[in-house]
N, C-alpha and C positions, 0 to 999 in steps of 0.2 A: 281198715275194715275191708273184709272180703265177701264176695257173694258167690254162693255155690248154687248152680242150677243143675238139678239132677232129674233125669227122665228114667224111670225104671218100672218094673212090673209092680202092680198093686199088691201082688202076693208078698212082696218083700218089704212093704211099707213099714210094718211093725218092727222088723229088724232094723231098718234104716233109722227110724225114730229112736230106737234104743241107742244106736251109735251116736246120733246127734246129741242126745242127752248125756251120754258118757263122755263125749268130747268137751262138754261144757259150753256148747253154743247156747245163747240166750233164748232162742226160739226159732220157729220155722213156719212156713206156710205150705199148704198142700192143695194142688188142683187135681181133682180126680177125673177119670175118664178122658185122658188126653189122647187124641188121635193124631195121626200124621204118617209120614213116610220117611224112611232113612235108608242107609246103605243095605240093610237086610230086609227090606220090604216095607209093607204098609201095616199099620195097626189101627183097628177101628173098634168101636164099641161092640160090634156084632161078634167079635172074637171072645167076648166074655162067656158065652154059652159053652165054648169049647173047653173050658177049664183053664185056658191060658191067662185069662184075666185081662183087664184093661191096664193102661199105663197111668202113671201119676207123674206129676211135675212137683218136685220138692224144691223150695227155695229157702236157703239158709243165709243169714248174714252173721258173720262171726269174725273174731280176730285170727291172725295167721296161725297161732299156736293150735287153736281148736281145728282149723282147717287141715293142718298136717295130721292130726289124729283121725279126722274123718277120712282123709285120703287113704290111710293105711287100712282102715276098717271097710271102706266102700269098695276098694279095688277087687277083692276077692268076689264080692257079690256081683259087680258089674262083669267081671270075667266069666263067671259061671252062668248067671241068669240073663246077661245082656243089659243093655242100657247104656246111657251116656252121662257124663258129668262135665260141666264147664265152670271155670273159675274166673271171676273178674274182680277188679277193684271197685269198691263202692264208696261213695261219699254222700253224706246226708245233704239234703237241700238246705 
């Protein structure tokens, strides 16, 4: 089982969810209004008024095959709009 942690613009959430469904992942969780700082600066909820939107944290647990499909679909989104994704191995308790 793999875990994907994705931080991206809330504007792209619908597109990301479509990719998750198309990849065959069994489900996902979304944390909205994620704030923080990264290599390209800070993101705060106050940026929402600017039209840039807030960030979301999407968590997906899936098998390796679904993850590879997600990688291919997500890379163009992350390259164009920004964001980060990290993959780790997950084991049930």
